[in-house]
C-alpha positions as CSV (number, residue, x, y, z in Angstrom):
1,X,-0.1,-0.1,0.0
2,X,1.3,3.5,-0.9
3,X,2.2,5.9,1.9
4,X,-0.5,8.6,2.4
5,X,0.0,11.9,4.1
6,X,-3.2,12.7,5.9
7,X,-4.3,16.3,6.3
8,X,-7.9,15.4,6.2
9,X,-9.6,12.8,8.4
10,X,-9.6,9.1,7.8
11,X,-12.1,6.7,9.2
12,X,-11.6,3.9,11.7
13,X,-13.0,1.5,9.1
14,X,-10.1,2.7,6.7
15,X,-7.6,2.1,9.4
16,X,-8.9,-1.4,10.0
17,X,-8.8,-2.2,6.4
18,X,-5.1,-1.0,6.3
19,X,-4.3,-2.9,9.5
20,X,-5.8,-6.0,8.1
21,X,-3.7,-5.6,5.0
22,X,-0.5,-5.1,6.8
23,X,-0.1,-6.1,10.3
24,X,-3.3,-7.4,11.5
25,X,-4.5,-5.2,14.3
26,X,-2.5,-2.0,14.0
27,X,-1.2,0.7,11.6
28,X,2.3,2.3,11.7
29,X,2.1,6.2,11.4
30,X,4.4,9.0,11.8
31,X,3.2,12.3,13.0
32,X,4.5,15.7,12.0
33,X,3.8,17.9,15.0
34,X,5.1,20.9,13.3
35,X,2.7,20.7,10.4
36,X,-0.1,18.9,12.1
37,X,-0.1,15.9,9.5
38,X,0.3,12.2,9.8
39,X,1.8,9.6,7.3
40,X,0.2,6.1,7.3
41,X,0.7,3.1,5.1
42,X,4.4,2.4,5.3
43,X,5.9,-1.0,6.3
44,X,8.2,0.8,8.6
45,X,8.1,4.0,10.4
46,X,11.4,5.0,8.7
47,X,9.6,4.8,5.3
48,X,6.8,7.3,6.4
49,X,9.5,9.4,8.0
50,X,11.3,9.6,4.7
51,X,8.1,10.6,2.8
52,X,7.2,13.4,5.2
53,X,11.0,14.6,5.0
54,X,10.6,14.7,1.2
55,X,7.5,16.9,1.7
56,X,9.5,19.5,3.7
57,X,9.0,18.2,7.2
58,X,11.7,18.9,9.9
59,X,13.2,15.8,11.5
60,X,12.8,17.2,14.9
61,X,8.9,17.3,14.4
62,X,8.5,13.7,13.4
63,X,7.4,11.0,15.8
64,X,6.5,7.4,15.2
65,X,3.4,5.6,16.8
66,X,1.2,2.7,16.1
67,X,-2.6,3.1,15.9
68,X,-4.9,0.3,17.0
69,X,-8.3,1.1,15.7
70,X,-10.1,-1.5,17.7
71,X,-9.0,-0.4,21.0
72,X,-10.7,2.3,23.1
73,X,-9.8,5.8,22.2
74,X,-7.5,6.3,25.3
75,X,-5.6,3.2,24.2
76,X,-5.4,3.6,20.5
77,X,-2.1,5.4,20.3
78,X,1.0,3.4,21.2
79,X,4.2,5.6,21.3
80,X,6.9,3.0,20.1
81,X,9.2,3.4,17.3
82,X,12.9,3.3,16.6
83,X,12.7,6.7,14.8
84,X,11.9,8.2,18.4
85,X,15.3,7.4,19.9
86,X,16.9,10.9,19.8
87,X,19.4,11.7,22.5
88,X,20.0,15.1,21.0
89,X,16.2,15.9,21.9
90,X,16.4,14.3,25.4
91,X,14.4,11.3,24.1
92,X,16.3,8.2,24.9
93,X,13.9,5.5,24.3
94,X,11.5,4.2,21.5
95,X,8.5,6.1,23.3
96,X,7.9,9.8,23.4
97,X,9.0,11.0,26.7
98,X,8.0,14.7,26.6
99,X,4.4,15.0,27.9
100,X,3.9,18.1,25.7
101,X,4.8,16.4,22.5
102,X,2.7,13.3,23.5
103,X,-0.3,15.6,23.9
104,X,0.3,17.2,20.5
105,X,0.5,13.9,18.9
106,X,-2.8,13.0,20.6
107,X,-4.5,16.1,19.4
108,X,-3.4,15.5,15.8
109,X,-4.6,11.8,15.8
110,X,-7.9,12.7,17.4
111,X,-8.4,15.4,14.5
112,X,-7.2,13.0,11.8
113,X,-9.0,9.9,13.0
114,X,-12.8,10.0,12.8
115,X,-14.6,7.8,15.2
């Protein structure tokens, strides 16, 4: 499936179809907190990250997540990706350690995923 950059909402049903075609129960995504968009459809977070960078994103604004469309809204986003390991930004894990950035990601996901 080609990588899509979302700046308009996608439905949970679309995410379910994408998940079924790829990983079963989740979709990998990269959120650009600077521009308020999200890339989905890549096999790797790094593929989505590269697509966003090609479109003019700043590396420091990109964060990898997994979306589980069948989980309750408060559990849908999993902050786990190798692209998140950034000691230069004080993020030393695969998660997103800064609560402000986590909230920015949540807000973007809530705007771009229609329940």
